[in-house]
C-alpha positions as a Markdown table, in Angstrom:
| # | Residue | x | y | z |
|---|---|---|---|---|
| 1 | Met | 118.9 | 101.1 | 186.5 |
| 2 | Ile | 121.9 | 103.3 | 186.8 |
| 3 | Val | 123.2 | 104.1 | 190.3 |
| 4 | Phe | 125.8 | 106.5 | 191.5 |
| 5 | Arg | 128.5 | 106.5 | 194.1 |
| 6 | Arg | 130.9 | 109.1 | 195.3 |
| 7 | Ser | 134.4 | 108.6 | 193.8 |
| 8 | Thr | 137.5 | 108.4 | 196.0 |
| 9 | Ala | 141.2 | 108.5 | 195.4 |
| 10 | Ser | 141.2 | 104.7 | 194.8 |
| 11 | Asp | 138.9 | 105.3 | 191.8 |
| 12 | Val | 141.4 | 107.5 | 189.9 |
| 13 | Pro | 142.7 | 104.7 | 187.7 |
| 14 | Leu | 139.1 | 103.7 | 186.8 |
| 15 | Leu | 138.1 | 107.4 | 186.1 |
| 16 | Arg | 141.1 | 107.8 | 183.9 |
| 17 | Asp | 140.3 | 104.6 | 182.0 |
| 18 | Leu | 136.7 | 105.6 | 181.5 |
| 19 | Ala | 137.7 | 109.0 | 180.2 |
| 20 | Gln | 140.2 | 107.5 | 177.8 |
| 21 | Arg | 137.6 | 105.1 | 176.4 |
| 22 | Ile | 134.8 | 107.6 | 176.2 |
| 23 | Trp | 136.8 | 110.5 | 174.7 |
| 24 | Cys | 138.6 | 108.4 | 172.1 |
| 25 | Ala | 135.3 | 106.9 | 171.0 |
| 26 | Tyr | 133.3 | 110.1 | 170.9 |
| 27 | Tyr | 135.3 | 113.2 | 170.4 |
| 28 | Pro | 137.7 | 112.9 | 167.5 |
| 29 | Pro | 135.1 | 113.8 | 164.9 |
| 30 | Ile | 134.2 | 116.9 | 167.0 |
| 31 | Ile | 137.6 | 118.3 | 168.1 |
| 32 | Gly | 140.2 | 116.0 | 166.4 |
| 33 | Val | 142.5 | 113.4 | 167.8 |
| 34 | Ala | 145.3 | 115.8 | 168.7 |
| 35 | Gln | 143.0 | 117.9 | 170.9 |
| 36 | Val | 141.4 | 114.8 | 172.5 |
| 37 | Glu | 144.9 | 113.6 | 173.5 |
| 38 | Tyr | 145.8 | 117.0 | 174.8 |
| 39 | Met | 142.6 | 117.4 | 176.8 |
| 40 | Leu | 142.9 | 113.9 | 178.3 |
| 41 | Gly | 146.4 | 114.7 | 179.5 |
| 42 | Trp | 145.3 | 118.1 | 180.9 |
| 43 | Met | 142.1 | 117.2 | 182.6 |
| 44 | Tyr | 142.5 | 113.5 | 183.5 |
| 45 | Ser | 146.0 | 113.2 | 184.9 |
| 46 | Ala | 146.0 | 111.4 | 188.3 |
| 47 | Glu | 147.4 | 114.5 | 189.9 |
| 48 | Thr | 144.6 | 116.7 | 188.5 |
| 49 | Ile | 141.8 | 114.3 | 189.7 |
| 50 | Leu | 143.4 | 113.9 | 193.1 |
| 51 | Arg | 143.8 | 117.7 | 193.5 |
| 52 | Glu | 140.1 | 118.2 | 192.5 |
| 53 | Leu | 139.0 | 115.5 | 195.0 |
| 54 | Ser | 141.0 | 117.1 | 197.8 |
| 55 | Asp | 139.6 | 120.6 | 196.8 |
| 56 | Gly | 136.0 | 119.4 | 197.3 |
| 57 | Val | 135.1 | 118.8 | 193.7 |
| 58 | Val | 132.4 | 116.1 | 193.7 |
| 59 | Trp | 133.2 | 113.2 | 191.4 |
| 60 | Glu | 130.7 | 110.4 | 191.1 |
| 61 | Leu | 130.8 | 107.1 | 189.2 |
| 62 | Ala | 127.7 | 105.9 | 187.3 |
| 63 | Leu | 127.2 | 102.2 | 187.6 |
| 64 | Leu | 125.0 | 100.0 | 185.5 |
| 65 | Asp | 124.5 | 96.5 | 186.8 |
| 66 | Glu | 127.4 | 97.3 | 189.2 |
| 67 | Gln | 129.7 | 97.9 | 186.3 |
| 68 | Pro | 131.3 | 101.4 | 185.6 |
| 69 | Ala | 129.3 | 103.1 | 182.9 |
| 70 | Gly | 130.4 | 106.8 | 183.2 |
| 71 | Phe | 131.1 | 109.6 | 185.6 |
| 72 | Leu | 130.3 | 113.2 | 186.5 |
| 73 | Ser | 132.1 | 116.0 | 188.4 |
| 74 | Ile | 130.6 | 119.1 | 189.9 |
| 75 | Ala | 132.2 | 122.0 | 191.7 |
| 76 | Arg | 130.6 | 124.9 | 193.6 |
| 77 | Glu | 131.9 | 128.1 | 192.2 |
| 78 | Glu | 132.7 | 131.3 | 194.1 |
| 79 | Asp | 129.5 | 133.0 | 192.9 |
| 80 | Gly | 127.5 | 130.2 | 194.5 |
| 81 | His | 126.3 | 128.4 | 191.4 |
| 82 | Ala | 127.5 | 124.9 | 190.6 |
| 83 | Lys | 129.5 | 124.0 | 187.5 |
| 84 | Leu | 129.1 | 120.6 | 185.9 |
| 85 | Asn | 132.6 | 120.0 | 184.7 |
| 86 | Lys | 132.2 | 116.5 | 183.4 |
| 87 | Leu | 129.4 | 114.2 | 182.5 |
| 88 | Tyr | 130.4 | 111.3 | 180.4 |
| 89 | Leu | 128.8 | 107.9 | 179.6 |
| 90 | Leu | 130.2 | 105.0 | 177.6 |
| 91 | Thr | 129.1 | 105.5 | 174.0 |
| 92 | Glu | 127.5 | 102.1 | 173.7 |
| 93 | Leu | 125.0 | 103.3 | 176.4 |
| 94 | His | 123.9 | 106.5 | 174.6 |
| 95 | Gly | 120.3 | 106.7 | 173.7 |
| 96 | Cys | 119.0 | 104.4 | 176.6 |
| 97 | Gly | 118.0 | 107.1 | 179.0 |
| 98 | His | 121.1 | 106.8 | 181.2 |
| 99 | Gly | 122.4 | 110.2 | 180.1 |
| 100 | Arg | 119.2 | 111.8 | 181.3 |
| 101 | Ala | 119.5 | 110.0 | 184.6 |
| 102 | Met | 123.1 | 111.3 | 184.9 |
| 103 | Ile | 121.9 | 114.9 | 184.2 |
| 104 | Glu | 119.2 | 114.6 | 186.8 |
| 105 | Arg | 121.8 | 113.2 | 189.3 |
| 106 | Ala | 124.0 | 116.2 | 188.6 |
| 107 | Cys | 121.1 | 118.5 | 189.4 |
| 108 | Val | 120.6 | 116.7 | 192.7 |
| 109 | Val | 124.3 | 117.0 | 193.6 |
| 110 | Ala | 124.3 | 120.7 | 192.7 |
| 111 | Arg | 121.2 | 121.3 | 194.9 |
| 112 | Asp | 122.9 | 119.4 | 197.7 |
| 113 | Leu | 125.9 | 121.8 | 197.3 |
| 114 | Gly | 123.4 | 124.7 | 197.9 |
| 115 | Ala | 123.6 | 126.0 | 194.4 |
| 116 | Pro | 120.6 | 127.8 | 192.9 |
| 117 | Glu | 121.7 | 127.1 | 189.3 |
| 118 | Leu | 123.8 | 124.5 | 187.5 |
| 119 | Arg | 126.0 | 125.6 | 184.6 |
| 120 | Leu | 128.1 | 123.7 | 182.1 |
| 121 | Gln | 129.9 | 124.2 | 178.8 |
| 122 | Val | 129.3 | 122.2 | 175.6 |
| 123 | Asn | 131.3 | 122.3 | 172.4 |
| 124 | Lys | 129.3 | 124.1 | 169.8 |
| 125 | Arg | 129.7 | 121.1 | 167.4 |
| 126 | Asn | 128.5 | 118.6 | 170.0 |
| 127 | Glu | 124.9 | 118.6 | 168.7 |
| 128 | Arg | 123.9 | 115.4 | 170.5 |
| 129 | Ala | 124.9 | 116.7 | 173.9 |
| 130 | Leu | 123.3 | 120.1 | 173.2 |
| 131 | Arg | 120.0 | 118.4 | 172.4 |
| 132 | Ala | 120.2 | 116.3 | 175.5 |
| 133 | Tyr | 120.8 | 119.2 | 177.8 |
| 134 | Glu | 118.2 | 121.4 | 176.2 |
| 135 | Arg | 115.6 | 118.6 | 176.5 |
| 136 | Ala | 116.6 | 118.4 | 180.2 |
| 137 | Gly | 115.7 | 122.1 | 180.8 |
| 138 | Phe | 119.1 | 123.8 | 180.2 |
| 139 | Arg | 119.2 | 127.0 | 178.2 |
| 140 | Arg | 122.0 | 128.6 | 176.3 |
| 141 | Val | 123.2 | 131.7 | 178.1 |
| 142 | Lys | 126.3 | 132.7 | 176.1 |
| 143 | Glu | 129.0 | 131.6 | 173.7 |
| 144 | Ala | 132.6 | 131.4 | 174.9 |
| 145 | Val | 136.0 | 130.6 | 173.5 |
| 146 | Phe | 138.6 | 129.4 | 176.0 |
| 147 | Asp | 142.3 | 129.1 | 175.2 |
| 148 | Ile | 143.4 | 125.9 | 176.9 |
| 149 | Gly | 147.0 | 126.0 | 175.7 |
| 150 | Gly | 148.8 | 123.7 | 173.4 |
| 151 | Gly | 147.4 | 125.7 | 170.4 |
| 152 | Phe | 143.9 | 124.5 | 171.3 |
| 153 | Val | 140.7 | 126.3 | 172.2 |
| 154 | Met | 137.3 | 125.2 | 173.5 |
| 155 | Asp | 134.6 | 126.8 | 171.4 |
| 156 | Asp | 131.6 | 126.3 | 173.6 |
| 157 | Tyr | 128.1 | 127.3 | 174.6 |
| 158 | Val | 127.5 | 127.9 | 178.3 |
| 159 | Leu | 124.2 | 126.4 | 179.4 |
| 160 | Ala | 122.4 | 126.9 | 182.7 |
| 161 | Arg | 119.4 | 125.4 | 184.5 |
| 162 | Ala | 117.7 | 126.8 | 187.6 |
| 163 | Leu | 117.5 | 124.3 | 190.4 |
| 164 | Gly | 114.6 | 125.8 | 192.3 |
């Protein structure tokens, strides 16, 4: 069974290692190696993670048999909803129900933050993730393209799920 624990500053090296392993195994066919490297540097620098932790972004580690298996991060947005910024699981654990458990955990965290809705973005070409989120009750609410610098964009669907 997968369990979760709140991440702290001491977990930053572990979070960075998990991100590197997961992104390099999963994302090159979707967004290419160059964009993977750019996004890892942009979103997973020690400084970025530490700043998010100090700003109140919730980072949690997912542990399977006490071993790190993935992570998630959620922030409460100014309009009151919660945004699932990150939800990643080691690729060798895909298809075992752990991703669904992580999605449900994200909903619990968002509810605990007082949010009525959880939103997230998924790359339009990430069909596996889109199916997983839609099976978990998320609906596509819009398409959005975000310029992230370095000559790269995120071409995403925005999904949402009411937390009622």
